[in-house]
N, C-alpha and C positions, 0 to 999 in steps of 0.2 A: 504494499499499500504506500502510495505517495502522497505528500502533501504540498500544497503551493507554498512558495516563498516568493521573495521580491524580485522583480527583474534587474539586471545589471545593464545599463546601458554601456555599449562597447564604443565609446566617444575618442577618450584619450587614447593615444597609442600606448601600447605596453612599455611599461618601463619607463615612461615620460612622467616625472612628478614635478611639478611645479606647486607654489604656494596656494593655486586656486585650484588644484587638480580635481578636488572633490565637487567643485559647483559645475563642472563638466557633465554631471549626472542628473539628469531630470528628477528621477525619484529621491535622491538625495536633497535636492531643492525643495521638494515638498514636504520631506520629513522633517528638514531643518525648521521650515516656517511653521509647522504644526508644533514642533516641539517648543520653539520661542514662545508661541501663544499661550500653550498649557502651563508652561513655568510661569511666564509672566502672571497669569491668573492665580496659580498656585501661591505664588510669593505675595501677591496682593492680599490673599486670603489670609497668609500665615501672619502679616502684620496685624490685619483687623483683628483675628482671633487673639492673638496674643495680647493686644492693647486692652480688647473688650473684656477677656477672662481677668486680667489684673486690675482693671477699673472695677469690676463687679466684686472681687473678693481682697485684692490687695495683699494676697500671699504668694510667696515664690514657689511653695508647694504645688499650688493650682496650675501653674505653667509647666511644672513637671508632669501632671495628669495629661496636659495637650500632648506631649511627646510620648507617652506611654500609650494613648489611645490611637494615635497613628502607626505606632509600631508593633501593637499586638496581633494585628491581622496579619502582618507580614511573618510572623513567628507560626501561627498556627496553619499558613495557608503556603509556606515556602515549597514544600514539596509538590504541591498540586498546581501552583502557578507556574513553575518551571516545566512540569510535565505539558500543562497547555500550551506553553509557547512552543513546545517541540512538535506537539502533535497536530495543533491549527494553525490557521493561516494568521500570522502575527499581525498584520494589518489590520484584519477585523478585531482582534483582540484590543488593539489600541484604540480603535474607533469606539468600541464598546465601552473601554475604562474611560475615555474624553466624555462620553455621554453621561456615564454615571457621576462622574466629578461635576459636570454641570448640574445634575440634579441635586448632588449634596450642596452645592452653593445656592442653590435655589432654597433648600431648605434652611440653610443658616440665613439667608435673606428674610425668610418669613419669621424666623425666631426673633432677628434683630429688629424687626418691625414692630415687635411686641414690647419694645423698650426695657422691658425687666426680664430678660430670659433667664431661667435657670441654667446654672453653670453644667449640671448633669445633662441636661438637654443638648448642648454645645458638644459636650464630650460623646454623646451617642451619635452625632452626625459624623463627628471626626473618625469614630470607628469606621464608618461607611466610606468616608474619603480613604483611609488606609486600606480598606480592602480594595478599592480600585487600584491604588498605587501599588499594592502588591502584585497585581495581575499587568499591571503596565510596565513595572520595572524589567522583568526578565524579558518580556515580549520586546521591549523598546532596545534593550542592550544586544540581544541576539538578532535582531532585523538590521542594525547598523552594517555588519559586515557584508551583508547581500546585497547591498545598494551600491558597493564601489568595488574596482579590483582590489586584490590583496596589496600591490604595491602602493595604492593609493589609501589605503586604510589609515595609516598613521596620520595622513592629513585631514581625513575624515574625523577621526578622534579629536585632532585639535580643534577643528572648526566646531565639531557638535559641542565641544566643552565650552568654546567661546559663546556659543548659542546660550547655553545654560546660563553663562556668567553674565552675558548681556541682559537677559531676562531677570537675573537675581540683581542685576543692578537697577534696573528701570522698574522692576515689580515692586520691591518694598518701598523706594521713593514715592512711586506713584500712589501706593495704598496708602502710605502717611498722609501724603498730601489730600488725597480725597476724604479720608476718615476726618481729617482735621477741617478740612472746608464744608463738609456736608454735616457735621456733627455726630457721625455715627457710622456703624460698619455696615449698614443695609446696601448702600450703593456700591461698596466694594465688592460685595460678595454678588451682586448683580452683574457687576462688570467681568468678574471672574467667570461666572456662568456663561455669559456669551462668548469669551474668548475660547473656552473648552468646546463648546459646540462648534466654533469656526475650525478648530483644529482637527475635530473629527471630520469635518467635511474635505479639508484638504487632504487628510489620509485617503479619502475614498477616491482619489484621483492618481494615487500610486498603483501601478499596473503589475499585479501579481503575474508571475512567471513560474510554471511547474518545474520542480528540480526533483532529481531521485534523491528525496530524503525521506527514509523510511519511518512512517509514525511508529513511536515507540509503543510497547504494550502496556496495558493499565494494570500493573502489577507493581508489588512491594520492590521487586529487585530493581524495576525501570525507575521508579518513583527514587530510589537511593542512588542511582548510578552517577548523579551530578556530586553527593557526597563523596562517593568512592574515588571520583576523578580527582576531586580537590585534594583529598586527604593523601593521595598517590603522588601528587606533585608538589615538591617543596617551593617551587617558585610561585605557584599559583596559591597555595596555602599561606605561604609567608607574605605576599603581597596583599590579600585579601584581610587576613587577621592583623597586620600593622595597622592599616587603616582603620579596622574594629576598634582596636585598643587605643591608639593614638587620638583620634577624633572623640571616642568615647569620653575619655578623661579630659581632653584638651577643649571640647566644643564649649563656647559660652553663649551661643546664640540664643537659648532659651531665657537667659537672664538679660538680655538687652532691654526688656520693657522696664526691669527694675532699674538698670543703669540709666536708661533715659531720663526716667522721672525722679528716682530718689538719690542718685549718685551724682549725675551731671544737671539735675533739676530742669529738664528740658520737656518738651510736649512730644506728640505722635510724629511731627515731621522729623525730629532728631531720631527717633526710632526708626524711622523709614531710612535715613540716611546712614546710620549705624549697622543696619541689615543689609544695605547695598554696598558697603565699603569693602568686605571681603571679596564681593563679586567685581568691584572694580580693578583691584589687583589681581584677581583671577582671569577676568576677561582680557586685560593687557598681557598677562603672561601667556594666555592661550593664543592670541594673536601672534606674539613673538615666537611660541613653538611652531605656529603654521609657516610662519616666515622662515624660520631657523630650526628644523627639528633638531632634537637631540641625537648626537652621534653616538660617542662612545660613554662607557662608564655610566649607564643609564642606573643600574642598581646603587650605586654609591650615590649618585645625585639625587635619587630619591629618598634615601635615608637622610641625608644633609638636610633636604627641604622640609621634610616631617619634622626634623629637630628644629628649623628655623620657625615651623609653625607653632611648636611649644613655646619658643622665645616670645613670639609674637602676642601669644595668648597671656604670657606672665606680664608683659609690659601692658597690655590692655586692662588686665586686671587691677594693677596698681595706679593706672591713670586717674585725674581727676580734670584733665582737660580735653575739651572735646576735640580739638584738632588732634592733639595727640592720639585721643582713642582712635578717631578715624584712620590716622596712619598706621598703627599697630594692626588694624583689622585689614587695610589694604595690603600689608606685607604678608601677614598670615595667609591671606587668600591668593596671594601670588604663588607662594610656596606651596599650598595646598593644590593648586593647578598642576603644578609638575608631578606631583604625587599621584593625582587624578589620572592624567594623560598616560603615564607609565603604567600604572595599575590597569588601565583599561585595555591598552595594547596587550599586556603581558597576558591578561585573563582570555581575551577573546583572540587572540592570533594563535594561542597554544590549545585552544578547544576547538574539535571537529564540530562543524555545523550541527550535525544530527543530536549534539549534545549541548549546545550553547544555551538553550532554555533554560534547562536544569541546572548547569553550572551557573547562569547568570542569576537565577533563583538564589542560590546560596550567596553569591557575591552580593547581590541586592539585600539579602536578609543582613549581611555584615554591613554594608553601607547603612541601611535602616537602623540597626543596633547603635551604630557610631552617631548618626543623627537623632533620630528620634528617642532612642533609649538615653544617648547621651544628654538630650535635653531633661529627660527625667532623673539622671543621675546629678545633672547641674543644680536642678531644682530642689532635689532631696539634701544636697550636700550644703546648699545656700541656706536651706531651713535650719539645719543643724549648725552651721560654722558661721553663717553670712555670706552675703553676695560675694565681697571681694576675695575672703579666704577660698572660697569654693573654685574660684576662677584661677586664681594663681598657684593653689595646689594642684588643680588640672593641668596646668602648663608644664609644672614639674613632673607631674606623672607621665605625660608624653614623651619627655627626655628620657625618662627611664625606660619606657616601652622601646623606644629607638635604640638604646643601647643593648638591651636585652635580645631585640629582634635581630640586631647586626650579629649577635653572637649565636643565636639559635639557627638563623637561616643563612648560611654563609653561601649558597648557591644563589639566592636572591641578591645577597650583597654584591657579588661579584659578576652579575649580568652585564655583559659589555655592550652587546648592540640588541635592539628589539627583535631584528630578524634572527636572531640565534635561537629563539624559543618558538617560532613559527610552527603550528601544528604539522607533523610530518617530517620535521627536520630538528638536527641536534639531538643532543643524547639526554637532556634535562627531563623530558617529559617521557621518555621511552616507555616506561612501566607505565605511565598514566594512560597513554595510548591504546594500551592492551585491554583496557577497562571495556567490558561489554555494554552496550547501549541497549 
């Protein structure tokens, strides 16, 4: 049995790699536009939810529950979502997820119109958002390598990450401005719903092309294939787990509403700028990587940049100056972008297409744990120790993780070029490629 995947337009000459190579593919352009819109809406929604919840309760712990509500579906559905991405057409999965996200935004809009929504109702809707994102993540990651030739995939990853960063710059800023100017979250949620629906329409124009990708059987052995693959590959396991623990400890995103209001003594517009600052650094770095891709010593470069992420977190935690706080967030965002690009290329290039959905599901679980569960961890530690100590201790925790992972995963640390770990080449993943799918 075969299932449809996405068509690769053979427009650039094989081997011809320029800084705009990915844009020669029509389907990549549609994919990129849809991704920008849905992330833009999601980031606007995040600002509105964070400020709304903190305004309702005034407790950092309630910000922690926001992250947990978004993360729990990813944990419970990790094996199912990856299997779905390998069994069904990924384009249709993304269309359905974007439509579901629009529906969740509409529900948040209706709650906001009540003026005094119960925070538990907001958490319930966020569980729905987390469920849609749980299916969206593996399909999204697994689909990208099918849109361009392998030699242009690094360029596509850099631009794809830049799309994400651009939306993460504009989304929080726009969300904060709209929230402040309209006096509430309702219009922010309505805008996010419209953007998600437009993204679903754009994806409908991607033209699927059947490939010989055998649909995996629906049994426990197949569901666990992605777990076995990652466990058998030190490079993939090291890259995904490094991000998990480094960002889990060092992430301060959940506490930005508290920083904006209680430490910097500013309003929702400042929260929007603070949330945008990491993406400004990341977006600039993403463009730089597209113009001048990483050459050699990519493993060591990734470790150094994760360490820089930890240092930026410490500086931000200690800062009481708005400009210095923005600068620290810009630096840690740029450092994180290098890690994101290297990790995404290592995971996707070293994974056969027939397993990309299941492997991506585990990778997305790790990413979700580092982001949403990291928000929960930040909120809990802030409730225990205070906002500033929670952020500073998290930054030092990231530095400790970098040192420990460099010792535990020498194969990852010593990766020279990304092409060395491509699926079917090199020896680092030989055992992993024997894992049955």
